[in-house]
N, CA, C and O atoms as a GROMACS GRO file, in nm:
protein
  312
    1UNK      N    1   0.069  -0.097  -0.015
    1UNK     CA    2  -0.029  -0.023  -0.028
    1UNK      C    3   0.042   0.080  -0.042
    1UNK      O    4   0.083   0.083   0.074
    2UNK      N    5   0.112   0.210  -0.111
    2UNK     CA    6   0.125   0.328  -0.125
    2UNK      C    7   0.056   0.454   0.001
    2UNK      O    8  -0.061   0.490   0.014
    3UNK      N    9   0.169   0.494   0.073
    3UNK     CA   10   0.076   0.583   0.177
    3UNK      C   11   0.145   0.702   0.165
    3UNK      O   12   0.212   0.724   0.064
    4UNK      N   13   0.134   0.811   0.291
    4UNK     CA   14   0.268   0.981   0.282
    4UNK      C   15   0.189   0.964   0.466
    4UNK      O   16   0.076   0.933   0.504
    5UNK      N   17   0.329   1.008   0.547
    5UNK     CA   18   0.274   1.036   0.699
    5UNK      C   19   0.257   1.212   0.724
    5UNK      O   20   0.338   1.305   0.716
    6UNK      N   21   0.098   1.203   0.758
    6UNK     CA   22   0.057   1.402   0.752
    6UNK      C   23   0.173   1.402   0.900
    6UNK      O   24   0.220   1.314   0.971
    7UNK      N   25   0.178   1.498   0.895
    7UNK     CA   26   0.257   1.626   0.963
    7UNK      C   27   0.222   1.600   1.158
    7UNK      O   28   0.291   1.631   1.255
    8UNK      N   29   0.098   1.538   1.150
    8UNK     CA   30   0.100   1.515   1.297
    8UNK      C   31   0.085   1.337   1.312
    8UNK      O   32   0.080   1.281   1.422
    9UNK      N   33   0.081   1.284   1.220
    9UNK     CA   34   0.160   1.140   1.295
    9UNK      C   35   0.317   1.100   1.266
    9UNK      O   36   0.380   0.994   1.258
   10UNK      N   37   0.342   1.213   1.256
   10UNK     CA   38   0.532   1.244   1.242
   10UNK      C   39   0.489   1.268   1.358
   10UNK      O   40   0.509   1.165   1.422
   11UNK      N   41   0.417   1.382   1.456
   11UNK     CA   42   0.451   1.372   1.573
   11UNK      C   43   0.434   1.333   1.694
   11UNK      O   44   0.501   1.341   1.797
   12UNK      N   45   0.277   1.263   1.650
   12UNK     CA   46   0.297   1.170   1.661
   12UNK      C   47   0.308   1.042   1.695
   12UNK      O   48   0.220   0.978   1.752
   13UNK      N   49   0.462   0.984   1.650
   13UNK     CA   50   0.530   0.861   1.658
   13UNK      C   51   0.622   0.918   1.727
   13UNK      O   52   0.658   0.863   1.831
   14UNK      N   53   0.672   1.017   1.693
   14UNK     CA   54   0.759   1.047   1.821
   14UNK      C   55   0.736   1.088   1.947
   14UNK      O   56   0.816   1.055   2.035
   15UNK      N   57   0.609   1.177   1.981
   15UNK     CA   58   0.532   1.166   2.150
   15UNK      C   59   0.576   1.046   2.187
   15UNK      O   60   0.654   1.017   2.278
   16UNK      N   61   0.501   0.954   2.080
   16UNK     CA   62   0.462   0.801   2.160
   16UNK      C   63   0.595   0.711   2.168
   16UNK      O   64   0.625   0.660   2.276
   17UNK      N   65   0.662   0.694   2.072
   17UNK     CA   66   0.741   0.642   2.029
   17UNK      C   67   0.752   0.519   1.972
   17UNK      O   68   0.800   0.415   2.018
   18UNK      N   69   0.703   0.542   1.871
   18UNK     CA   70   0.652   0.462   1.783
   18UNK      C   71   0.715   0.463   1.618
   18UNK      O   72   0.706   0.557   1.539
   19UNK      N   73   0.788   0.312   1.590
   19UNK     CA   74   0.871   0.347   1.545
   19UNK      C   75   0.806   0.324   1.362
   19UNK      O   76   0.739   0.227   1.328
   20UNK      N   77   0.843   0.429   1.278
   20UNK     CA   78   0.789   0.376   1.128
   20UNK      C   79   0.782   0.199   1.093
   20UNK      O   80   0.688   0.143   1.035
   21UNK      N   81   0.904   0.135   1.143
   21UNK     CA   82   0.825   0.034   1.086
   21UNK      C   83   0.772  -0.052   1.163
   21UNK      O   84   0.768  -0.170   1.126
   22UNK      N   85   0.711  -0.008   1.303
   22UNK     CA   86   0.621  -0.085   1.367
   22UNK      C   87   0.407  -0.048   1.298
   22UNK      O   88   0.300  -0.110   1.299
   23UNK      N   89   0.470   0.113   1.241
   23UNK     CA   90   0.353   0.141   1.139
   23UNK      C   91   0.311   0.082   1.006
   23UNK      O   92   0.207   0.044   0.951
   24UNK      N   93   0.465   0.095   0.976
   24UNK     CA   94   0.421  -0.009   0.843
   24UNK      C   95   0.411  -0.203   0.814
   24UNK      O   96   0.410  -0.268   0.710
   25UNK      N   97   0.405  -0.233   0.929
   25UNK     CA   98   0.371  -0.414   0.950
   25UNK      C   99   0.240  -0.390   0.992
   25UNK      O  100   0.160  -0.482   0.972
   26UNK      N  101   0.194  -0.279   1.052
   26UNK     CA  102   0.095  -0.269   1.134
   26UNK      C  103  -0.024  -0.281   0.997
   26UNK      O  104  -0.120  -0.354   0.974
   27UNK      N  105   0.061  -0.136   0.905
   27UNK     CA  106  -0.045  -0.146   0.770
   27UNK      C  107  -0.047  -0.253   0.646
   27UNK      O  108  -0.130  -0.275   0.558
   28UNK      N  109   0.087  -0.314   0.680
   28UNK     CA  110   0.120  -0.426   0.550
   28UNK      C  111   0.043  -0.550   0.566
   28UNK      O  112  -0.006  -0.616   0.476
   29UNK      N  113   0.038  -0.576   0.710
   29UNK     CA  114   0.010  -0.708   0.826
   29UNK      C  115  -0.094  -0.687   0.877
   29UNK      O  116  -0.105  -0.768   0.969
   30UNK      N  117  -0.192  -0.617   0.871
   30UNK     CA  118  -0.271  -0.638   1.024
   30UNK      C  119  -0.398  -0.716   1.100
   30UNK      O  120  -0.506  -0.687   1.049
   31UNK      N  121  -0.404  -0.778   1.172
   31UNK     CA  122  -0.455  -0.792   1.191
   31UNK      C  123  -0.629  -0.828   1.189
   31UNK      O  124  -0.705  -0.924   1.205
   32UNK      N  125  -0.632  -0.651   1.152
   32UNK     CA  126  -0.821  -0.616   1.048
   32UNK      C  127  -0.821  -0.474   1.062
   32UNK      O  128  -0.786  -0.400   1.153
   33UNK      N  129  -0.864  -0.456   0.962
   33UNK     CA  130  -0.876  -0.345   0.943
   33UNK      C  131  -1.024  -0.320   0.917
   33UNK      O  132  -1.108  -0.405   0.885
   34UNK      N  133  -1.048  -0.149   0.940
   34UNK     CA  134  -1.228  -0.114   0.990
   34UNK      C  135  -1.233   0.018   0.947
   34UNK      O  136  -1.157   0.114   0.958
   35UNK      N  137  -1.391  -0.010   0.870
   35UNK     CA  138  -1.383   0.116   0.774
   35UNK      C  139  -1.515   0.155   0.840
   35UNK      O  140  -1.604   0.093   0.899
   36UNK      N  141  -1.493   0.273   0.808
   36UNK     CA  142  -1.576   0.368   0.887
   36UNK      C  143  -1.617   0.410   0.746
   36UNK      O  144  -1.577   0.373   0.635
   37UNK      N  145  -1.735   0.524   0.796
   37UNK     CA  146  -1.796   0.588   0.649
   37UNK      C  147  -1.815   0.676   0.561
   37UNK      O  148  -1.884   0.684   0.459
   38UNK      N  149  -1.697   0.781   0.650
   38UNK     CA  150  -1.613   0.865   0.522
   38UNK      C  151  -1.494   0.807   0.463
   38UNK      O  152  -1.396   0.859   0.410
   39UNK      N  153  -1.528   0.678   0.487
   39UNK     CA  154  -1.394   0.611   0.374
   39UNK      C  155  -1.235   0.565   0.481
   39UNK      O  156  -1.142   0.490   0.453
   40UNK      N  157  -1.268   0.672   0.642
   40UNK     CA  158  -1.137   0.626   0.711
   40UNK      C  159  -1.122   0.478   0.696
   40UNK      O  160  -1.203   0.386   0.695
   41UNK      N  161  -1.008   0.486   0.687
   41UNK     CA  162  -0.959   0.321   0.789
   41UNK      C  163  -0.875   0.254   0.895
   41UNK      O  164  -0.772   0.197   0.858
   42UNK      N  165  -0.894   0.254   0.966
   42UNK     CA  166  -0.805   0.164   1.143
   42UNK      C  167  -0.739   0.025   1.072
   42UNK      O  168  -0.786  -0.085   1.045
   43UNK      N  169  -0.621   0.082   1.056
   43UNK     CA  170  -0.544  -0.050   1.053
   43UNK      C  171  -0.481  -0.114   1.240
   43UNK      O  172  -0.411  -0.061   1.326
   44UNK      N  173  -0.532  -0.210   1.233
   44UNK     CA  174  -0.546  -0.270   1.391
   44UNK      C  175  -0.433  -0.394   1.426
   44UNK      O  176  -0.453  -0.496   1.360
   45UNK      N  177  -0.336  -0.400   1.507
   45UNK     CA  178  -0.238  -0.514   1.490
   45UNK      C  179  -0.184  -0.506   1.621
   45UNK      O  180  -0.122  -0.411   1.668
   46UNK      N  181  -0.226  -0.663   1.699
   46UNK     CA  182  -0.176  -0.636   1.818
   46UNK      C  183  -0.053  -0.704   1.800
   46UNK      O  184  -0.052  -0.802   1.725
   47UNK      N  185   0.140  -0.635   1.907
   47UNK     CA  186   0.179  -0.645   1.869
   47UNK      C  187   0.284  -0.652   2.028
   47UNK      O  188   0.327  -0.539   2.051
   48UNK      N  189   0.331  -0.756   2.137
   48UNK     CA  190   0.414  -0.757   2.216
   48UNK      C  191   0.329  -0.669   2.361
   48UNK      O  192   0.373  -0.591   2.446
   49UNK      N  193   0.162  -0.738   2.332
   49UNK     CA  194   0.075  -0.716   2.427
   49UNK      C  195   0.015  -0.578   2.446
   49UNK      O  196  -0.034  -0.529   2.547
   50UNK      N  197   0.035  -0.514   2.293
   50UNK     CA  198  -0.001  -0.358   2.267
   50UNK      C  199  -0.072  -0.385   2.087
   50UNK      O  200  -0.026  -0.425   1.980
   51UNK      N  201  -0.230  -0.325   2.147
   51UNK     CA  202  -0.221  -0.300   1.993
   51UNK      C  203  -0.221  -0.219   1.934
   51UNK      O  204  -0.272  -0.134   2.007
   52UNK      N  205  -0.195  -0.166   1.828
   52UNK     CA  206  -0.136  -0.061   1.761
   52UNK      C  207  -0.242   0.020   1.656
   52UNK      O  208  -0.281  -0.040   1.556
   53UNK      N  209  -0.271   0.112   1.673
   53UNK     CA  210  -0.416   0.162   1.573
   53UNK      C  211  -0.342   0.266   1.488
   53UNK      O  212  -0.267   0.343   1.547
   54UNK      N  213  -0.362   0.280   1.304
   54UNK     CA  214  -0.307   0.364   1.275
   54UNK      C  215  -0.457   0.389   1.197
   54UNK      O  216  -0.550   0.313   1.169
   55UNK      N  217  -0.430   0.555   1.176
   55UNK     CA  218  -0.576   0.580   1.126
   55UNK      C  219  -0.505   0.650   0.966
   55UNK      O  220  -0.408   0.726   0.959
   56UNK      N  221  -0.573   0.605   0.869
   56UNK     CA  222  -0.563   0.636   0.672
   56UNK      C  223  -0.680   0.683   0.658
   56UNK      O  224  -0.787   0.646   0.706
   57UNK      N  225  -0.643   0.797   0.563
   57UNK     CA  226  -0.730   0.912   0.450
   57UNK      C  227  -0.720   0.798   0.336
   57UNK      O  228  -0.636   0.788   0.247
   58UNK      N  229  -0.820   0.723   0.363
   58UNK     CA  230  -0.759   0.607   0.149
   58UNK      C  231  -0.834   0.680  -0.013
   58UNK      O  232  -0.846   0.646  -0.131
   59UNK      N  233  -0.878   0.822   0.096
   59UNK     CA  234  -0.911   0.905  -0.055
   59UNK      C  235  -0.849   1.013  -0.101
   59UNK      O  236  -0.891   1.098  -0.180
   60UNK      N  237  -0.756   1.006  -0.051
   60UNK     CA  238  -0.641   1.090  -0.110
   60UNK      C  239  -0.512   0.986  -0.175
   60UNK      O  240  -0.443   0.922  -0.096
   61UNK      N  241  -0.493   0.979  -0.299
   61UNK     CA  242  -0.393   0.876  -0.393
   61UNK      C  243  -0.183   0.963  -0.325
   61UNK      O  244  -0.214   1.081  -0.340
   62UNK      N  245  -0.154   0.964  -0.315
   62UNK     CA  246  -0.113   0.826  -0.195
   62UNK      C  247  -0.174   0.846  -0.078
   62UNK      O  248  -0.184   0.960  -0.033
   63UNK      N  249  -0.245   0.693   0.016
   63UNK     CA  250  -0.337   0.759   0.164
   63UNK      C  251  -0.269   0.794   0.209
   63UNK      O  252  -0.152   0.779   0.174
   64UNK      N  253  -0.312   0.868   0.325
   64UNK     CA  254  -0.208   0.967   0.439
   64UNK      C  255  -0.215   0.895   0.526
   64UNK      O  256  -0.332   0.854   0.522
   65UNK      N  257  -0.141   0.824   0.649
   65UNK     CA  258  -0.123   0.792   0.743
   65UNK      C  259  -0.222   0.938   0.852
   65UNK      O  260  -0.136   1.020   0.880
   66UNK      N  261  -0.321   0.971   0.894
   66UNK     CA  262  -0.344   1.050   0.966
   66UNK      C  263  -0.286   1.108   1.127
   66UNK      O  264  -0.254   1.218   1.173
   67UNK      N  265  -0.298   0.939   1.189
   67UNK     CA  266  -0.215   0.929   1.345
   67UNK      C  267  -0.262   0.782   1.389
   67UNK      O  268  -0.362   0.713   1.367
   68UNK      N  269  -0.170   0.771   1.444
   68UNK     CA  270  -0.090   0.698   1.485
   68UNK      C  271  -0.084   0.645   1.663
   68UNK      O  272  -0.024   0.726   1.734
   69UNK      N  273  -0.132   0.535   1.727
   69UNK     CA  274  -0.122   0.466   1.897
   69UNK      C  275  -0.100   0.362   1.936
   69UNK      O  276  -0.041   0.302   1.846
   70UNK      N  277  -0.109   0.318   1.997
   70UNK     CA  278  -0.098   0.204   2.080
   70UNK      C  279  -0.149   0.206   2.176
   70UNK      O  280  -0.145   0.303   2.252
   71UNK      N  281  -0.214   0.095   2.198
   71UNK     CA  282  -0.271   0.090   2.388
   71UNK      C  283  -0.286  -0.059   2.411
   71UNK      O  284  -0.315  -0.144   2.327
   72UNK      N  285  -0.262  -0.072   2.524
   72UNK     CA  286  -0.307  -0.174   2.677
   72UNK      C  287  -0.407  -0.260   2.603
   72UNK      O  288  -0.392  -0.371   2.550
   73UNK      N  289  -0.540  -0.161   2.614
   73UNK     CA  290  -0.647  -0.215   2.641
   73UNK      C  291  -0.715  -0.251   2.459
   73UNK      O  292  -0.777  -0.183   2.378
   74UNK      N  293  -0.651  -0.418   2.459
   74UNK     CA  294  -0.740  -0.467   2.342
   74UNK      C  295  -0.871  -0.463   2.340
   74UNK      O  296  -0.960  -0.416   2.269
   75UNK      N  297  -0.859  -0.537   2.456
   75UNK     CA  298  -1.054  -0.585   2.440
   75UNK      C  299  -1.133  -0.497   2.382
   75UNK      O  300  -1.196  -0.507   2.276
   76UNK      N  301  -1.124  -0.378   2.485
   76UNK     CA  302  -1.212  -0.258   2.395
   76UNK      C  303  -1.196  -0.189   2.279
   76UNK      O  304  -1.256  -0.082   2.260
   77UNK      N  305  -1.100  -0.253   2.174
   77UNK     CA  306  -1.144  -0.221   2.039
   77UNK      C  307  -1.132  -0.340   1.904
   77UNK      O  308  -1.140  -0.322   1.782
   78UNK      N  309  -1.109  -0.478   1.994
   78UNK     CA  310  -1.108  -0.563   1.943
   78UNK      C  311  -1.294  -0.683   1.939
   78UNK      O  312  -1.297  -0.789   1.877
   0.00000   0.00000   0.00000
């Protein structure tokens, strides 16, 4: 999948100490993809007891990564 990082997503990656490699892994090998009404996609993957969530605007070409975060509250989102 072709994508670009928004400036906000790059800030969040740095702030939350998430690597770009993790983000790419979540997008390329997700456990689940949630598609919302506005065509926003949420890619989710469990890695080392955390759920990583990557929000992508797929209305653009290439797709834009809007934000990224990880949570230990896995059951809340799956």
